Backbone as a printed PyTorch tensor [residue, N CA C, xyz], in Angstrom:
tensor([[[ -5.5160,  18.9960, -23.2300],
         [ -6.6720,  18.8630, -22.3610],
         [ -6.3890,  17.7890, -21.3070]],

        [[ -6.6700,  18.0980, -20.0670],
         [ -6.4470,  17.1680, -18.9640],
         [ -7.6820,  16.2870, -18.8020]],

        [[ -7.4450,  14.9990, -18.6890],
         [ -8.5250,  14.0290, -18.5550],
         [ -8.3950,  13.3370, -17.2000]],

        [[ -9.4920,  13.2950, -16.4460],
         [ -9.4540,  12.6820, -15.1120],
         [-10.5600,  11.6370, -14.9950]],

        [[-10.1870,  10.4570, -14.4990],
         [-11.1530,   9.3770, -14.3070],
         [-10.8720,   8.6700, -12.9910]],

        [[-11.9030,   8.0350, -12.4530],
         [-11.7570,   7.2270, -11.2450],
         [-12.0750,   5.7840, -11.6180]],

        [[-11.1440,   4.8890, -11.2740],
         [-11.2900,   3.4770, -11.5880],
         [-11.2050,   2.6480, -10.3170]],

        [[-11.9380,   1.5330, -10.3050],
         [-11.7500,   0.4970,  -9.2970],
         [-11.0290,  -0.6470,  -9.9960]],

        [[ -9.7990,  -0.9000,  -9.5650],
         [ -8.9690,  -1.9050, -10.2230],
         [ -8.9760,  -3.1800,  -9.3880]],

        [[ -9.5550,  -4.2720,  -9.9140],
         [ -9.5370,  -5.5450,  -9.1790],
         [ -8.2230,  -6.2850,  -9.4250]],

        [[ -7.6380,  -6.8290,  -8.3730],
         [ -6.4000,  -7.5920,  -8.5040],
         [ -6.6550,  -9.0960,  -8.5470]],

        [[ -7.7310,  -9.5390,  -7.9260],
         [ -8.0430, -10.9630,  -7.9160],
         [ -9.0130, -11.2450,  -9.0340]],

        [[ -9.0240, -12.3940,  -9.6740],
         [ -8.3460, -13.6530,  -9.3910],
         [ -6.9440, -13.7520,  -9.9890]],

        [[ -6.4980, -12.7500, -10.7650],
         [ -5.1590, -12.8230, -11.3680],
         [ -4.0710, -12.9460, -10.3100]],

        [[ -4.2360, -12.2180,  -9.2250],
         [ -3.2140, -12.2050,  -8.1870],
         [ -3.1760, -13.5230,  -7.4230]],

        [[ -4.2960, -14.2010,  -7.3520],
         [ -4.3700, -15.4720,  -6.6370],
         [ -3.4920, -16.5360,  -7.2960]],

        [[ -3.2740, -16.4240,  -8.5920],
         [ -2.5000, -17.4180,  -9.3260],
         [ -0.9910, -17.2460,  -9.1470]],

        [[ -0.5560, -16.0870,  -8.6940],
         [  0.8830, -15.8690,  -8.5410],
         [  1.3580, -16.3670,  -7.1760]],

        [[  2.6690, -16.5870,  -7.0600],
         [  3.2180, -17.0440,  -5.7890],
         [  3.0950, -15.9460,  -4.7440]],

        [[  3.0940, -16.3380,  -3.4920],
         [  2.8800, -15.3750,  -2.4160],
         [  3.9500, -14.2920,  -2.3670]],

        [[  5.1880, -14.6720,  -2.6470],
         [  6.2940, -13.7260,  -2.5240],
         [  6.3650, -12.7260,  -3.6730]],

        [[  5.4400, -12.8270,  -4.6300],
         [  5.4640, -11.9020,  -5.7620],
         [  4.1480, -11.1540,  -5.9300]],

        [[  3.2720, -11.2030,  -4.9460],
         [  1.9340, -10.6440,  -5.1270],
         [  1.8980,  -9.1220,  -5.1730]],

        [[  2.5940,  -8.4310,  -4.2930],
         [  2.5630,  -6.9640,  -4.3140],
         [  3.1950,  -6.4060,  -5.5880]],

        [[  4.3680,  -6.8940,  -6.0330],
         [  4.8880,  -6.3940,  -7.3060],
         [  3.9680,  -6.7210,  -8.4860]],

        [[  3.3220,  -7.8780,  -8.4220],
         [  2.4030,  -8.2440,  -9.4960],
         [  1.1690,  -7.3370,  -9.4740]],

        [[  0.7170,  -6.9330,  -8.2860],
         [ -0.4180,  -6.0100,  -8.1850],
         [ -0.0830,  -4.6750,  -8.8580]],

        [[  1.1560,  -4.2150,  -8.6890],
         [  1.5840,  -2.9760,  -9.3470],
         [  1.5330,  -3.1590, -10.8670]],

        [[  2.0150,  -4.3000, -11.3580],
         [  1.9970,  -4.5670, -12.8000],
         [  0.5670,  -4.6520, -13.3340]],

        [[ -0.3290,  -5.3060, -12.5820],
         [ -1.7330,  -5.4170, -13.0000],
         [ -2.3590,  -4.0310, -13.0900]],

        [[ -2.0470,  -3.1740, -12.1130],
         [ -2.5870,  -1.8160, -12.1040],
         [ -2.0840,  -1.0340, -13.3210]],

        [[ -0.8000,  -1.1560, -13.6460],
         [ -0.2540,  -0.4500, -14.8100],
         [ -0.8750,  -0.9600, -16.1120]],

        [[ -1.0400,  -2.2750, -16.2440],
         [ -1.6560,  -2.8390, -17.4450],
         [ -3.0920,  -2.3500, -17.6050]],

        [[ -3.8210,  -2.2680, -16.4950],
         [ -5.1960,  -1.7850, -16.5150],
         [ -5.2430,  -0.3510, -17.0380]],

        [[ -4.3390,   0.4960, -16.5460],
         [ -4.3260,   1.9030, -16.9570],
         [ -3.8690,   2.0380, -18.4110]],

        [[ -2.8770,   1.2510, -18.8440],
         [ -2.4800,   1.2610, -20.2540],
         [ -3.6740,   0.9460, -21.1460]],

        [[ -4.4440,  -0.0500, -20.7490],
         [ -5.5730,  -0.5050, -21.5560],
         [ -6.7030,   0.5270, -21.5960]],

        [[ -7.0170,   1.1280, -20.4580],
         [ -8.2010,   1.9850, -20.3800],
         [ -7.9320,   3.4530, -20.6940]],

        [[ -6.7070,   3.9240, -20.4810],
         [ -6.4220,   5.3450, -20.7200],
         [ -5.5190,   5.5600, -21.9350]],

        [[ -5.0510,   4.4880, -22.5700],
         [ -4.1340,   4.5830, -23.7130],
         [ -2.9280,   5.4460, -23.3480]],

        [[ -2.3050,   5.1060, -22.2240],
         [ -1.2230,   5.9160, -21.6710],
         [  0.1200,   5.5310, -22.2720]],

        [[  1.0000,   6.5110, -22.3530],
         [  2.3720,   6.2520, -22.7750],
         [  3.2720,   6.0150, -21.5680]],

        [[  3.0350,   6.7440, -20.5040],
         [  3.8540,   6.6350, -19.3030],
         [  2.9400,   6.7590, -18.0850]],

        [[  3.2630,   6.0220, -17.0170],
         [  2.4360,   6.0290, -15.8090],
         [  3.3030,   6.3780, -14.6140]],

        [[  2.8070,   7.3100, -13.7900],
         [  3.4840,   7.6920, -12.5520],
         [  2.5600,   7.3240, -11.3960]],

        [[  3.0570,   6.5020, -10.4670],
         [  2.2620,   6.0620,  -9.3170],
         [  2.6290,   6.9180,  -8.1150]],

        [[  1.6120,   7.4600,  -7.4550],
         [  1.8200,   8.2770,  -6.2650],
         [  2.4040,   7.4230,  -5.1390]],

        [[  3.2290,   8.0420,  -4.3080],
         [  3.8830,   7.3270,  -3.2140],
         [  2.8580,   6.7570,  -2.2290]],

        [[  1.7970,   7.4970,  -1.9680],
         [  0.7650,   7.0280,  -1.0350],
         [  0.0420,   5.7870,  -1.5690]],

        [[ -0.1990,   5.7470,  -2.8620],
         [ -0.8210,   4.5720,  -3.4830],
         [  0.1120,   3.3680,  -3.3960]],

        [[  1.3810,   3.5860,  -3.6520],
         [  2.3690,   2.5150,  -3.5500],
         [  2.4390,   1.9720,  -2.1210]],

        [[  2.4500,   2.8640,  -1.1340],
         [  2.4870,   2.4370,   0.2640],
         [  1.2180,   1.6910,   0.6540]],

        [[  0.0770,   2.0850,   0.0890],
         [ -1.1790,   1.4010,   0.3770],
         [ -1.1340,  -0.0460,  -0.1150]],

        [[ -0.5720,  -0.2600,  -1.2940],
         [ -0.4820,  -1.6190,  -1.8320],
         [  0.4920,  -2.4590,  -1.0130]],

        [[  1.5850,  -1.8630,  -0.5580],
         [  2.6110,  -2.5890,   0.1900],
         [  2.3680,  -2.5840,   1.6950]],

        [[  1.2850,  -1.9680,   2.1930],
         [  1.0760,  -1.7850,   3.6400],
         [  1.0270,  -3.1040,   4.4040]],

        [[  0.4330,  -4.1300,   3.8420],
         [  0.3350,  -5.4190,   4.5390],
         [  1.4220,  -6.3940,   4.1120]],

        [[  2.4000,  -5.9150,   3.3930],
         [  3.5270,  -6.7520,   3.0130],
         [  3.4310,  -7.2560,   1.5860]],

        [[  4.4060,  -8.0560,   1.2160],
         [  4.5050,  -8.5570,  -0.1550],
         [  3.4740,  -9.6490,  -0.4260]],

        [[  3.0300, -10.3570,   0.6140],
         [  2.1520, -11.5070,   0.4120],
         [  0.6740, -11.1580,   0.3530]],

        [[  0.2660, -10.0420,   0.9580],
         [ -1.1660,  -9.7610,   1.0750],
         [ -1.5220,  -8.3440,   0.6270]],

        [[ -1.4380,  -8.0480,  -0.6570],
         [ -1.8960,  -6.7400,  -1.1310],
         [ -3.4220,  -6.6830,  -1.0810]],

        [[ -4.0170,  -5.5030,  -1.2060],
         [ -5.4840,  -5.4210,  -1.1770],
         [ -6.1030,  -6.1430,  -2.3750]],

        [[ -7.3550,  -6.5530,  -2.2250],
         [ -8.0360,  -7.2840,  -3.3000],
         [ -8.4070,  -6.3630,  -4.4530]],

        [[ -8.6720,  -5.0970,  -4.1460],
         [ -8.9700,  -4.1060,  -5.1830],
         [ -8.5970,  -2.7320,  -4.6450]],

        [[ -8.4700,  -1.7740,  -5.5410],
         [ -8.0840,  -0.4320,  -5.1300],
         [ -8.7860,   0.5810,  -6.0360]],

        [[ -9.2140,   1.7010,  -5.4440],
         [ -9.8240,   2.7840,  -6.2150],
         [ -8.7730,   3.8510,  -6.4430]],

        [[ -8.5770,   4.2060,  -7.7020],
         [ -7.5470,   5.1800,  -8.0530],
         [ -8.1470,   6.3200,  -8.8640]],

        [[ -7.4980,   7.4810,  -8.7540],
         [ -7.8290,   8.6370,  -9.5850],
         [ -6.7160,   8.7480, -10.6180]],

        [[ -7.0680,   8.6300, -11.8890],
         [ -6.0950,   8.6990, -12.9730],
         [ -6.2440,  10.0380, -13.6870]],

        [[ -5.1430,  10.7880, -13.7660],
         [ -5.1370,  12.0930, -14.4200],
         [ -4.1550,  12.0260, -15.5850]],

        [[ -4.6720,  12.2160, -16.8000],
         [ -3.8470,  12.1550, -18.0090],
         [ -3.6640,  13.5640, -18.5530]],

        [[ -2.3970,  13.9500, -18.7840],
         [ -2.1350,  15.2820, -19.3270],
         [ -1.9720,  15.2110, -20.8500]],

        [[ -1.6030,  16.3310, -21.4580],
         [ -1.5240,  16.4160, -22.9170],
         [ -0.4110,  15.5610, -23.5150]],

        [[  0.6580,  15.3190, -22.7540],
         [  1.7680,  14.5250, -23.2790],
         [  1.5180,  13.0210, -23.1940]],

        [[  0.4110,  12.6040, -22.6190],
         [  0.1020,  11.1810, -22.5030],
         [  0.6150,  10.5530, -21.2230]],

        [[  1.0460,  11.3690, -20.2700],
         [  1.5270,  10.8630, -18.9830],
         [  0.3420,  10.7780, -18.0290]],

        [[  0.1830,   9.6220, -17.3960],
         [ -0.9210,   9.4060, -16.4590],
         [ -0.3580,   9.3330, -15.0480]],

        [[ -0.9570,  10.1020, -14.1460],
         [ -0.5830,  10.0620, -12.7320],
         [ -1.6990,   9.3700, -11.9690]],

        [[ -1.3270,   8.4150, -11.1110],
         [ -2.3040,   7.6590, -10.3330],
         [ -2.2480,   8.0820,  -8.8770]],

        [[ -3.4150,   8.3760,  -8.3030],
         [ -3.5290,   8.7560,  -6.9020],
         [ -4.5760,   7.8780,  -6.2350]],

        [[ -4.4350,   7.6870,  -4.9480],
         [ -5.4000,   6.9200,  -4.1730],
         [ -6.6240,   7.7860,  -3.9040]],

        [[ -7.8290,   7.2270,  -4.0760],
         [ -9.0540,   7.9990,  -3.8560],
         [ -9.3480,   8.1080,  -2.3680]],

        [[ -9.3240,   6.9870,  -1.6420],
         [ -9.6230,   6.9880,  -0.2130],
         [ -8.3380,   7.2050,   0.5730]],

        [[ -7.9850,   8.4400,   0.8270],
         [ -6.7470,   8.7390,   1.5480],
         [ -6.8390,   8.3330,   3.0140]],

        [[ -8.0270,   8.4350,   3.6030],
         [ -8.2030,   8.0880,   5.0120],
         [ -7.9250,   6.6050,   5.2460]],

        [[ -8.3640,   5.7590,   4.3440],
         [ -8.1540,   4.3210,   4.4600],
         [ -6.6680,   4.0000,   4.3890]],

        [[ -5.9550,   4.6930,   3.5390],
         [ -4.5210,   4.4360,   3.3890],
         [ -3.7680,   4.7890,   4.6660]],

        [[ -4.1660,   5.8610,   5.3260],
         [ -3.4910,   6.2460,   6.5670],
         [ -3.7250,   5.2020,   7.6500]],

        [[ -4.9230,   4.6360,   7.7090],
         [ -5.2150,   3.6120,   8.7080],
         [ -4.5110,   2.3000,   8.3770]],

        [[ -4.3330,   1.9960,   7.1090],
         [ -3.7140,   0.7330,   6.7140],
         [ -2.2310,   0.7060,   7.0470]],

        [[ -1.5930,   1.8700,   7.1120],
         [ -0.1610,   1.9110,   7.3910],
         [  0.1630,   1.6040,   8.8380]],

        [[ -0.8000,   1.7920,   9.7570],
         [ -0.5420,   1.5820,  11.1760],
         [ -1.1180,   0.2260,  11.5670]],

        [[ -0.2910,  -0.8030,  11.6800],
         [ -0.8220,  -2.1140,  12.0510],
         [ -1.2470,  -2.1390,  13.5130]],

        [[ -2.2710,  -2.9070,  13.7930],
         [ -2.7790,  -3.0300,  15.1530],
         [ -1.9440,  -4.0620,  15.9050]],

        [[ -1.4910,  -3.6890,  17.0900],
         [ -0.6820,  -4.5970,  17.9010],
         [ -1.6260,  -5.4370,  18.7410]],

        [[ -1.5140,  -6.7470,  18.6190],
         [ -2.3850,  -7.6470,  19.3760],
         [ -1.5590,  -8.3570,  20.4310]],

        [[ -2.1090,  -8.4710,  21.6150],
         [ -1.4390,  -9.1530,  22.7230],
         [ -2.2860, -10.3430,  23.1480]],

        [[ -1.6200, -11.3500,  23.6630],
         [ -2.3430, -12.4880,  24.2110],
         [ -2.9630, -12.0900,  25.5430]],

        [[ -4.1270, -12.6700,  25.8860],
         [ -4.7370, -12.3360,  27.1760],
         [ -3.8160, -12.7360,  28.3230]],

        [[ -3.7480, -11.8910,  29.3250],
         [ -2.9420, -12.2000,  30.4960],
         [ -1.5270, -11.6780,  30.4090]],

        [[ -1.1050, -11.2400,  29.2590],
         [  0.2400, -10.6950,  29.1170],
         [  0.2060,  -9.2010,  29.4150]],

        [[  1.1970,  -8.7370,  30.1300],
         [  1.2700,  -7.3210,  30.4440],
         [  1.8250,  -6.5230,  29.2790]],

        [[  1.7020,  -5.2370,  29.3930],
         [  2.2550,  -4.3590,  28.3740],
         [  3.7730,  -4.3900,  28.4390]],

        [[  4.4070,  -4.3070,  27.3210],
         [  5.8560,  -4.2230,  27.2890],
         [  6.2600,  -2.7930,  27.6230]],

        [[  7.1090,  -2.6420,  28.6060],
         [  7.5410,  -1.3110,  29.0170],
         [  9.0570,  -1.2490,  28.9620]],

        [[  9.5920,  -0.0820,  28.6790],
         [ 11.0490,   0.0480,  28.7530],
         [ 11.4790,   0.0170,  30.2140]],

        [[ 12.7000,  -0.3960,  30.5070],
         [ 13.1490,  -0.4490,  31.9020],
         [ 13.2380,   0.9520,  32.5050]],

        [[ 12.9940,   1.0040,  33.8120],
         [ 13.0810,   2.2860,  34.5080],
         [ 14.5320,   2.7440,  34.5510]],

        [[ 14.7200,   4.0420,  34.7320],
         [ 16.0760,   4.5950,  34.7890],
         [ 16.8240,   4.0760,  36.0160]],

        [[ 16.0960,   3.8390,  37.1180],
         [ 16.7360,   3.3390,  38.3350],
         [ 17.3420,   1.9540,  38.1010]],

        [[ 16.6130,   1.0950,  37.3520],
         [ 17.1170,  -0.2450,  37.0620],
         [ 18.3900,  -0.1810,  36.2180]],

        [[ 18.4320,   0.7400,  35.2940],
         [ 19.6080,   0.8790,  34.4340],
         [ 20.8080,   1.3510,  35.2540]],

        [[ 20.5690,   2.3100,  36.1710],
         [ 21.6610,   2.8280,  37.0020],
         [ 22.2120,   1.7410,  37.9200]],

        [[ 21.3320,   0.8820,  38.4690],
         [ 21.7800,  -0.1940,  39.3490],
         [ 22.6550,  -1.1940,  38.5890]],

        [[ 22.2970,  -1.4940,  37.3380],
         [ 23.0860,  -2.4190,  36.5420],
         [ 24.4560,  -1.8380,  36.2140]],

        [[ 24.5190,  -0.5300,  35.9860],
         [ 25.7930,   0.1080,  35.6690],
         [ 26.7160,   0.1370,  36.8800]],

        [[ 26.1480,   0.3000,  38.0870],
         [ 26.9510,   0.3610,  39.3040],
         [ 27.5840,  -0.9950,  39.6170]],

        [[ 26.9360,  -2.0610,  39.2640],
         [ 27.4420,  -3.3990,  39.5810],
         [ 28.5780,  -3.7620,  38.7520]]])
């Protein structure tokens, strides 16, 4: 029988106690421990999109909590998927911020490249 549940897994305050350079890997471990405890799982498979969501802001700043869909099959294997897929897609694209007064960065024109080659 397949069992499906949705969990909100909080990472803080446990994650706050770890060093900055180990927070994203520790968030993965906290998530696995949570699923072991609540689903009595033997093996856990994390979806690639969920992994990218946790690592989207780098190793130092994982999300404070995450909502996951846990699906347990008959063999005791649990697969974890991200519930809010739209949020994950937006989190992967960082916003580029520019200082006021600075122009947009543009690639050089082809004419400029040709002039440099001729010289």
